[in-house]
VEXDO-54006 format. One record per atom (N, C-alpha, C): residue number from 1; residue in one letter; atom name; x, y, z. Coordinates in nm, 2 decimals. Last residue first. Layout:
N
NUM A CA X Y Z;
...
end
This chain:
189
189 X N 9.25 8.66 10.33;
189 X CA 9.37 8.70 10.41;
189 X C 9.38 8.62 10.54;
188 X N 9.06 8.63 10.14;
188 X CA 9.12 8.51 10.20;
188 X C 9.25 8.55 10.27;
187 X N 8.91 8.85 10.07;
187 X CA 9.04 8.83 9.99;
187 X C 9.12 8.71 10.04;
186 X N 8.70 8.83 10.24;
186 X CA 8.67 8.83 10.10;
186 X C 8.80 8.81 10.01;
185 X N 8.82 8.85 10.50;
185 X CA 8.76 8.73 10.46;
185 X C 8.74 8.72 10.30;
184 X N 8.90 9.13 10.49;
184 X CA 9.00 9.02 10.50;
184 X C 8.95 8.89 10.46;
183 X N 8.64 9.24 10.47;
183 X CA 8.73 9.26 10.36;
183 X C 8.84 9.15 10.37;
182 X N 8.54 9.16 10.72;
182 X CA 8.47 9.13 10.60;
182 X C 8.56 9.14 10.48;
181 X N 8.72 9.29 10.89;
181 X CA 8.71 9.14 10.89;
181 X C 8.64 9.09 10.76;
180 X N 8.65 9.56 10.84;
180 X CA 8.79 9.51 10.82;
180 X C 8.79 9.36 10.81;
179 X N 8.39 9.55 10.93;
179 X CA 8.42 9.58 10.79;
179 X C 8.56 9.53 10.75;
178 X N 8.43 9.51 11.20;
178 X CA 8.35 9.41 11.12;
178 X C 8.37 9.43 10.97;
177 X N 8.56 9.73 11.29;
177 X CA 8.63 9.60 11.28;
177 X C 8.56 9.50 11.20;
176 X N 8.51 10.04 11.11;
176 X CA 8.47 9.94 11.21;
176 X C 8.54 9.80 11.19;
175 X N 8.60 10.22 10.93;
175 X CA 8.47 10.17 10.91;
175 X C 8.42 10.07 11.02;
174 X N 8.86 10.30 11.02;
174 X CA 8.77 10.40 10.95;
174 X C 8.62 10.35 10.94;
173 X N 8.97 10.08 11.15;
173 X CA 8.97 10.21 11.22;
173 X C 8.87 10.31 11.15;
172 X N 8.94 9.89 10.95;
172 X CA 8.88 9.87 11.08;
172 X C 8.87 10.00 11.16;
171 X N 9.10 9.99 10.75;
171 X CA 8.96 9.97 10.72;
171 X C 8.89 9.97 10.86;
170 X N 9.35 9.96 10.88;
170 X CA 9.30 10.09 10.84;
170 X C 9.15 10.09 10.82;
169 X N 9.36 9.68 10.90;
169 X CA 9.36 9.77 11.02;
169 X C 9.31 9.91 10.99;
168 X N 9.38 9.61 10.63;
168 X CA 9.26 9.57 10.71;
168 X C 9.25 9.65 10.84;
167 X N 9.63 9.72 10.57;
167 X CA 9.51 9.77 10.50;
167 X C 9.38 9.74 10.58;
166 X N 9.79 9.55 10.74;
166 X CA 9.79 9.70 10.75;
166 X C 9.66 9.76 10.69;
165 X N 9.74 9.30 10.63;
165 X CA 9.70 9.33 10.77;
165 X C 9.69 9.48 10.79;
164 X N 9.86 9.35 10.38;
164 X CA 9.72 9.31 10.39;
164 X C 9.67 9.34 10.53;
163 X N 10.13 9.41 10.44;
163 X CA 10.05 9.51 10.38;
163 X C 9.90 9.48 10.39;
162 X N 10.32 9.25 10.54;
162 X CA 10.22 9.28 10.63;
162 X C 10.12 9.38 10.57;
161 X N 10.51 9.21 10.34;
161 X CA 10.44 9.10 10.39;
161 X C 10.33 9.13 10.48;
160 X N 10.62 9.48 10.32;
160 X CA 10.53 9.42 10.21;
160 X C 10.45 9.30 10.26;
159 X N 10.61 9.59 10.67;
159 X CA 10.67 9.57 10.54;
159 X C 10.57 9.51 10.44;
158 X N 10.50 9.68 10.93;
158 X CA 10.64 9.64 10.91;
158 X C 10.69 9.63 10.77;
157 X N 10.31 9.97 11.02;
157 X CA 10.32 9.83 10.99;
157 X C 10.47 9.81 10.94;
156 X N 10.10 10.20 11.21;
156 X CA 10.22 10.16 11.15;
156 X C 10.23 10.01 11.12;
155 X N 9.89 10.47 11.27;
155 X CA 9.89 10.32 11.23;
155 X C 10.02 10.29 11.16;
154 X N 9.78 10.71 11.49;
154 X CA 9.89 10.66 11.41;
154 X C 9.88 10.51 11.39;
153 X N 9.61 10.81 11.68;
153 X CA 9.57 10.82 11.54;
153 X C 9.68 10.78 11.44;
152 X N 9.69 10.58 11.92;
152 X CA 9.62 10.71 11.90;
152 X C 9.57 10.71 11.75;
151 X N 9.84 10.34 11.77;
151 X CA 9.86 10.42 11.89;
151 X C 9.80 10.55 11.86;
150 X N 9.87 10.02 11.63;
150 X CA 9.78 10.14 11.64;
150 X C 9.80 10.21 11.77;
149 X N 10.07 9.82 11.44;
149 X CA 10.05 9.89 11.57;
149 X C 9.97 10.01 11.55;
148 X N 10.13 9.51 11.29;
148 X CA 10.06 9.63 11.28;
148 X C 10.04 9.69 11.42;
147 X N 10.31 9.31 11.38;
147 X CA 10.30 9.34 11.24;
147 X C 10.23 9.47 11.21;
146 X N 10.52 9.38 11.66;
146 X CA 10.39 9.35 11.61;
146 X C 10.39 9.39 11.46;
145 X N 10.75 9.46 11.78;
145 X CA 10.77 9.37 11.67;
145 X C 10.63 9.33 11.61;
144 X N 10.78 9.81 11.85;
144 X CA 10.71 9.69 11.88;
144 X C 10.74 9.59 11.76;
143 X N 10.92 10.10 12.01;
143 X CA 10.91 10.01 11.90;
143 X C 10.85 9.88 11.94;
142 X N 10.83 10.40 12.09;
142 X CA 10.83 10.27 12.16;
142 X C 10.81 10.16 12.05;
141 X N 11.03 10.70 12.03;
141 X CA 10.91 10.62 12.02;
141 X C 10.93 10.48 12.09;
140 X N 11.26 10.86 12.01;
140 X CA 11.16 10.89 12.11;
140 X C 11.03 10.81 12.10;
139 X N 11.42 10.79 11.80;
139 X CA 11.48 10.81 11.93;
139 X C 11.37 10.81 12.04;
138 X N 11.46 10.59 11.53;
138 X CA 11.36 10.66 11.60;
138 X C 11.40 10.67 11.75;
137 X N 11.65 10.44 11.40;
137 X CA 11.64 10.58 11.36;
137 X C 11.54 10.66 11.45;
136 X N 11.59 10.18 11.48;
136 X CA 11.71 10.25 11.54;
136 X C 11.72 10.40 11.51;
135 X N 11.40 10.08 11.32;
135 X CA 11.36 10.14 11.45;
135 X C 11.47 10.21 11.52;
134 X N 11.51 9.96 11.11;
134 X CA 11.48 10.10 11.09;
134 X C 11.44 10.17 11.22;
133 X N 11.52 9.69 11.19;
133 X CA 11.64 9.77 11.18;
133 X C 11.62 9.92 11.17;
132 X N 11.23 9.59 11.01;
132 X CA 11.33 9.56 11.11;
132 X C 11.46 9.63 11.08;
131 X N 11.00 9.85 10.94;
131 X CA 11.08 9.75 10.88;
131 X C 11.20 9.72 10.98;
130 X N 10.79 9.91 11.23;
130 X CA 10.85 9.95 11.10;
130 X C 10.93 9.83 11.05;
129 X N 10.57 10.04 11.49;
129 X CA 10.65 9.93 11.42;
129 X C 10.70 9.98 11.29;
128 X N 10.51 10.20 11.80;
128 X CA 10.51 10.19 11.66;
128 X C 10.58 10.07 11.61;
127 X N 10.38 10.41 12.05;
127 X CA 10.42 10.27 12.02;
127 X C 10.41 10.27 11.87;
126 X N 10.50 10.75 12.11;
126 X CA 10.40 10.65 12.06;
126 X C 10.47 10.51 12.04;
125 X N 10.68 10.94 12.18;
125 X CA 10.60 10.88 12.29;
125 X C 10.50 10.78 12.24;
124 X N 10.67 11.05 11.86;
124 X CA 10.72 11.09 11.99;
124 X C 10.62 11.03 12.10;
123 X N 10.60 11.02 11.60;
123 X CA 10.61 10.90 11.68;
123 X C 10.65 10.93 11.82;
122 X N 10.61 11.28 11.49;
122 X CA 10.48 11.21 11.50;
122 X C 10.48 11.08 11.57;
121 X N 10.83 11.43 11.44;
121 X CA 10.79 11.42 11.58;
121 X C 10.66 11.34 11.60;
120 X N 10.93 11.42 11.19;
120 X CA 10.83 11.52 11.21;
120 X C 10.78 11.52 11.36;
119 X N 11.10 11.20 11.20;
119 X CA 11.16 11.33 11.20;
119 X C 11.06 11.44 11.22;
118 X N 10.89 10.99 11.21;
118 X CA 10.98 11.02 11.32;
118 X C 11.04 11.16 11.32;
117 X N 10.77 10.98 10.94;
117 X CA 10.70 11.02 11.06;
117 X C 10.79 11.07 11.18;
116 X N 10.99 10.90 10.77;
116 X CA 10.90 11.02 10.74;
116 X C 10.84 11.07 10.87;
115 X N 11.15 10.70 10.87;
115 X CA 11.21 10.80 10.78;
115 X C 11.12 10.92 10.76;
114 X N 10.99 10.54 11.03;
114 X CA 11.11 10.59 11.08;
114 X C 11.17 10.70 11.00;
113 X N 10.76 10.49 10.87;
113 X CA 10.74 10.54 11.01;
113 X C 10.87 10.60 11.06;
112 X N 10.88 10.41 10.61;
112 X CA 10.81 10.54 10.63;
112 X C 10.79 10.58 10.78;
111 X N 10.97 10.15 10.58;
111 X CA 11.07 10.25 10.62;
111 X C 11.00 10.38 10.66;
110 X N 10.67 10.01 10.66;
110 X CA 10.80 9.98 10.62;
110 X C 10.90 10.08 10.67;
109 X N 10.40 10.25 10.66;
109 X CA 10.45 10.11 10.66;
109 X C 10.59 10.11 10.62;
108 X N 10.15 10.46 10.81;
108 X CA 10.28 10.44 10.75;
108 X C 10.33 10.30 10.76;
107 X N 9.89 10.68 10.85;
107 X CA 9.93 10.54 10.84;
107 X C 10.06 10.53 10.76;
106 X N 9.69 10.87 11.04;
106 X CA 9.82 10.88 10.97;
106 X C 9.88 10.74 10.97;
105 X N 9.37 10.99 11.07;
105 X CA 9.45 10.87 11.07;
105 X C 9.58 10.90 10.98;
104 X N 9.33 11.31 11.25;
104 X CA 9.30 11.22 11.13;
104 X C 9.40 11.10 11.14;
103 X N 9.37 11.50 11.43;
103 X CA 9.33 11.37 11.48;
103 X C 9.29 11.28 11.37;
102 X N 9.49 11.73 11.35;
102 X CA 9.34 11.72 11.34;
102 X C 9.28 11.59 11.39;
101 X N 9.75 11.67 11.37;
101 X CA 9.70 11.77 11.46;
101 X C 9.55 11.77 11.46;
100 X N 9.78 11.49 11.15;
100 X CA 9.80 11.44 11.29;
100 X C 9.74 11.54 11.39;
99 X N 9.72 11.66 10.94;
99 X CA 9.64 11.55 10.96;
99 X C 9.65 11.50 11.10;
98 X N 9.94 11.85 10.96;
98 X CA 9.80 11.89 10.98;
98 X C 9.70 11.78 11.00;
97 X N 10.16 11.68 10.92;
97 X CA 10.14 11.76 11.05;
97 X C 10.00 11.80 11.07;
96 X N 10.10 11.59 10.66;
96 X CA 10.11 11.50 10.77;
96 X C 10.09 11.57 10.91;
95 X N 10.11 11.83 10.51;
95 X CA 9.99 11.75 10.52;
95 X C 9.99 11.66 10.64;
94 X N 10.38 11.91 10.55;
94 X CA 10.27 11.99 10.59;
94 X C 10.14 11.92 10.61;
93 X N 10.51 11.69 10.44;
93 X CA 10.53 11.72 10.58;
93 X C 10.42 11.81 10.63;
92 X N 10.43 11.71 10.17;
92 X CA 10.40 11.59 10.24;
92 X C 10.41 11.62 10.39;
91 X N 10.55 11.96 10.10;
91 X CA 10.40 11.94 10.10;
91 X C 10.35 11.82 10.18;
90 X N 10.82 11.90 10.12;
90 X CA 10.76 11.99 10.22;
90 X C 10.61 11.98 10.22;
89 X N 10.97 11.59 10.08;
89 X CA 10.86 11.68 10.03;
89 X C 10.80 11.77 10.14;
88 X N 11.15 11.42 10.19;
88 X CA 11.21 11.54 10.13;
88 X C 11.10 11.64 10.08;
87 X N 10.99 11.20 10.27;
87 X CA 11.05 11.29 10.37;
87 X C 11.10 11.42 10.32;
86 X N 10.94 11.09 10.01;
86 X CA 10.83 11.15 10.09;
86 X C 10.89 11.25 10.19;
85 X N 11.20 11.01 9.96;
85 X CA 11.14 11.11 9.87;
85 X C 11.02 11.17 9.94;
84 X N 11.23 10.81 10.16;
84 X CA 11.32 10.93 10.16;
84 X C 11.27 11.04 10.07;
83 X N 11.03 10.63 10.08;
83 X CA 11.02 10.70 10.21;
83 X C 11.11 10.82 10.21;
82 X N 11.14 10.55 9.83;
82 X CA 11.01 10.62 9.84;
82 X C 10.99 10.69 9.97;
81 X N 11.38 10.43 9.91;
81 X CA 11.38 10.55 9.82;
81 X C 11.25 10.63 9.83;
80 X N 11.27 10.22 10.07;
80 X CA 11.37 10.32 10.13;
80 X C 11.37 10.45 10.04;
79 X N 10.95 10.15 10.12;
79 X CA 11.05 10.14 10.02;
79 X C 11.15 10.25 10.06;
78 X N 10.61 10.23 10.20;
78 X CA 10.76 10.24 10.23;
78 X C 10.84 10.22 10.11;
77 X N 10.33 10.45 10.18;
77 X CA 10.40 10.33 10.15;
77 X C 10.54 10.35 10.19;
76 X N 10.12 10.62 10.38;
76 X CA 10.25 10.63 10.33;
76 X C 10.31 10.50 10.30;
75 X N 9.80 10.76 10.38;
75 X CA 9.88 10.64 10.38;
75 X C 10.01 10.66 10.31;
74 X N 9.56 10.93 10.57;
74 X CA 9.67 10.94 10.47;
74 X C 9.75 10.82 10.49;
73 X N 9.21 10.99 10.62;
73 X CA 9.33 10.92 10.65;
73 X C 9.43 10.95 10.54;
72 X N 9.02 11.17 10.56;
72 X CA 9.00 11.10 10.68;
72 X C 9.13 11.02 10.72;
71 X N 9.05 11.49 10.40;
71 X CA 9.08 11.35 10.41;
71 X C 9.05 11.30 10.55;
70 X N 9.01 11.77 10.39;
70 X CA 8.97 11.69 10.27;
70 X C 8.98 11.54 10.29;
69 X N 9.13 11.87 10.62;
69 X CA 8.98 11.88 10.61;
69 X C 8.93 11.79 10.49;
68 X N 9.40 11.87 10.57;
68 X CA 9.34 11.76 10.65;
68 X C 9.19 11.76 10.64;
67 X N 9.46 11.95 10.22;
67 X CA 9.45 11.99 10.36;
67 X C 9.38 11.88 10.44;
66 X N 9.46 11.98 9.95;
66 X CA 9.58 11.91 10.01;
66 X C 9.58 11.95 10.16;
65 X N 9.27 12.11 9.81;
65 X CA 9.23 11.98 9.87;
65 X C 9.35 11.90 9.93;
64 X N 9.30 12.33 9.65;
64 X CA 9.26 12.35 9.79;
64 X C 9.22 12.22 9.86;
63 X N 9.40 12.30 9.40;
63 X CA 9.25 12.29 9.42;
63 X C 9.20 12.31 9.56;
62 X N 9.66 12.31 9.46;
62 X CA 9.61 12.42 9.38;
62 X C 9.45 12.42 9.39;
61 X N 9.68 12.07 9.60;
61 X CA 9.71 12.19 9.67;
61 X C 9.65 12.31 9.59;
60 X N 9.64 11.89 9.39;
60 X CA 9.54 11.89 9.50;
60 X C 9.56 12.02 9.58;
59 X N 9.88 11.94 9.25;
59 X CA 9.75 11.98 9.19;
59 X C 9.64 11.98 9.29;
58 X N 10.06 11.84 9.43;
58 X CA 10.07 11.98 9.39;
58 X C 9.94 12.03 9.33;
57 X N 10.01 11.57 9.42;
57 X CA 9.98 11.65 9.55;
57 X C 9.98 11.80 9.52;
56 X N 9.84 11.47 9.12;
56 X CA 9.96 11.51 9.20;
56 X C 9.92 11.58 9.32;
55 X N 9.62 11.19 9.07;
55 X CA 9.65 11.33 9.07;
55 X C 9.78 11.36 9.14;
54 X N 9.63 10.92 9.05;
54 X CA 9.51 10.98 9.01;
54 X C 9.53 11.13 8.99;
53 X N 9.93 10.76 8.92;
53 X CA 9.85 10.82 9.03;
53 X C 9.73 10.89 8.97;
52 X N 10.02 10.47 8.78;
52 X CA 9.97 10.60 8.74;
52 X C 9.88 10.65 8.86;
51 X N 10.32 10.30 8.84;
51 X CA 10.18 10.32 8.88;
51 X C 10.14 10.46 8.84;
50 X N 10.56 10.08 8.73;
50 X CA 10.51 10.22 8.72;
50 X C 10.36 10.22 8.75;
49 X N 10.80 9.89 8.88;
49 X CA 10.66 9.89 8.83;
49 X C 10.62 10.03 8.84;
48 X N 11.05 9.86 8.99;
48 X CA 11.04 9.90 8.85;
48 X C 10.90 9.90 8.79;
47 X N 11.05 9.83 9.26;
47 X CA 11.08 9.71 9.17;
47 X C 11.06 9.74 9.02;
46 X N 10.99 10.08 9.36;
46 X CA 11.12 10.02 9.39;
46 X C 11.15 9.90 9.30;
45 X N 10.80 10.26 9.10;
45 X CA 10.82 10.20 9.23;
45 X C 10.96 10.13 9.24;
44 X N 10.74 10.56 8.94;
44 X CA 10.81 10.43 8.93;
44 X C 10.84 10.38 9.07;
43 X N 10.45 10.71 8.85;
43 X CA 10.55 10.70 8.95;
43 X C 10.61 10.56 8.95;
42 X N 10.28 10.94 8.65;
42 X CA 10.34 10.81 8.65;
42 X C 10.46 10.80 8.75;
41 X N 10.24 11.21 8.69;
41 X CA 10.14 11.11 8.74;
41 X C 10.19 10.97 8.75;
40 X N 10.49 11.43 8.79;
40 X CA 10.44 11.33 8.70;
40 X C 10.34 11.24 8.76;
39 X N 10.60 11.61 8.98;
39 X CA 10.52 11.66 8.87;
39 X C 10.45 11.56 8.78;
38 X N 10.56 11.51 9.33;
38 X CA 10.64 11.55 9.21;
38 X C 10.54 11.58 9.10;
37 X N 10.38 11.25 9.44;
37 X CA 10.47 11.35 9.49;
37 X C 10.56 11.39 9.37;
36 X N 10.05 11.16 9.35;
36 X CA 10.20 11.16 9.32;
36 X C 10.27 11.28 9.38;
35 X N 9.80 11.00 9.52;
35 X CA 9.85 11.13 9.48;
35 X C 10.01 11.12 9.46;
34 X N 9.51 10.82 9.49;
34 X CA 9.66 10.80 9.48;
34 X C 9.71 10.94 9.43;
33 X N 9.23 10.81 9.69;
33 X CA 9.30 10.89 9.58;
33 X C 9.45 10.86 9.60;
32 X N 8.94 10.63 9.77;
32 X CA 9.09 10.64 9.78;
32 X C 9.15 10.71 9.66;
31 X N 8.67 10.59 9.96;
31 X CA 8.71 10.67 9.84;
31 X C 8.87 10.69 9.86;
30 X N 8.57 10.26 10.05;
30 X CA 8.63 10.39 10.09;
30 X C 8.67 10.46 9.96;
29 X N 8.47 10.01 10.00;
29 X CA 8.38 10.13 9.98;
29 X C 8.44 10.26 10.01;
28 X N 8.63 9.80 10.02;
28 X CA 8.55 9.83 10.14;
28 X C 8.46 9.95 10.12;
27 X N 8.78 9.81 9.79;
27 X CA 8.68 9.70 9.81;
27 X C 8.58 9.73 9.92;
26 X N 8.94 10.03 9.86;
26 X CA 8.84 10.05 9.76;
26 X C 8.73 9.93 9.77;
25 X N 9.10 9.90 10.05;
25 X CA 9.02 10.01 10.09;
25 X C 8.91 10.03 9.99;
24 X N 9.23 9.70 9.88;
24 X CA 9.15 9.66 9.99;
24 X C 9.05 9.77 10.04;
23 X N 9.37 9.88 9.69;
23 X CA 9.28 9.77 9.65;
23 X C 9.18 9.74 9.77;
22 X N 9.54 10.04 9.86;
22 X CA 9.44 10.10 9.77;
22 X C 9.33 10.00 9.73;
21 X N 9.69 9.84 10.00;
21 X CA 9.59 9.92 10.07;
21 X C 9.49 9.99 9.98;
20 X N 9.82 9.72 9.77;
20 X CA 9.74 9.64 9.86;
20 X C 9.64 9.73 9.93;
19 X N 9.97 9.93 9.65;
19 X CA 9.86 9.88 9.58;
19 X C 9.77 9.80 9.67;
18 X N 10.17 10.00 9.85;
18 X CA 10.08 10.10 9.80;
18 X C 9.95 10.03 9.74;
17 X N 10.31 9.77 9.91;
17 X CA 10.26 9.85 10.02;
17 X C 10.17 9.96 9.98;
16 X N 10.38 9.68 9.66;
16 X CA 10.29 9.60 9.74;
16 X C 10.22 9.68 9.85;
15 X N 10.58 9.88 9.59;
15 X CA 10.46 9.86 9.52;
15 X C 10.35 9.79 9.60;
14 X N 10.74 10.12 9.76;
14 X CA 10.73 9.97 9.76;
14 X C 10.59 9.94 9.70;
13 X N 10.87 10.40 9.58;
13 X CA 10.78 10.34 9.67;
13 X C 10.78 10.19 9.66;
12 X N 11.03 10.53 9.39;
12 X CA 11.09 10.43 9.47;
12 X C 11.01 10.37 9.58;
11 X N 10.86 10.84 9.41;
11 X CA 10.95 10.76 9.33;
11 X C 11.03 10.66 9.43;
10 X N 10.57 10.84 9.60;
10 X CA 10.69 10.90 9.56;
10 X C 10.78 10.80 9.50;
9 X N 10.24 10.87 9.67;
9 X CA 10.33 10.79 9.60;
9 X C 10.45 10.87 9.56;
8 X N 10.00 10.85 9.93;
8 X CA 10.11 10.94 9.87;
8 X C 10.21 10.85 9.80;
7 X N 9.66 10.83 9.94;
7 X CA 9.79 10.75 9.94;
7 X C 9.89 10.83 9.86;
6 X N 9.39 10.94 10.12;
6 X CA 9.49 10.97 10.02;
6 X C 9.61 10.89 10.05;
5 X N 9.05 10.87 10.16;
5 X CA 9.18 10.84 10.20;
5 X C 9.27 10.88 10.09;
4 X N 8.73 10.94 10.30;
4 X CA 8.83 10.97 10.19;
4 X C 8.97 10.95 10.25;
3 X N 8.41 10.78 10.33;
3 X CA 8.53 10.84 10.39;
3 X C 8.64 10.84 10.28;
2 X N 8.11 10.87 10.17;
2 X CA 8.22 10.78 10.18;
2 X C 8.34 10.85 10.25;
1 X N 7.81 10.96 10.33;
1 X CA 7.92 11.00 10.24;
1 X C 8.04 10.91 10.27;
end
């Protein structure tokens, strides 16, 4: 059975940080669902590109699928507005806490590690990375300049330019490093 990944899209998300993981993970055979935060499936990104999500997080909740048991990983794109909108979502916070507690993969890039994960305590004592300068918002984590950082079940990355490496790291954690390398090679990363 394919592993299942949910990508949360909130208004103002960084497009590259959402689309690249969705694309690479699907190439690897993972089942990826893009879930919109809010009532509309059409979510406008930071650069004005509108992406149509597969479903809303609210609808997944109504179906009983907004719980950690339904997913192997959750991905949070960055973009300052997108990260702020994710952080303001109680449903997002509940899912992230549950995923982390269940030992599922919690993956965040750009502003999202600092703006979404840190306030929930998910970076406490963890090594992490994020968009340069955002690390100042994290009081109890261990910041790294690495493009991708994996600590326990938390995967973090720096920004749009590291989205490919971020996606490959997620694939590696879910399917094994050989699958991650295979995908990286297939897209000439």
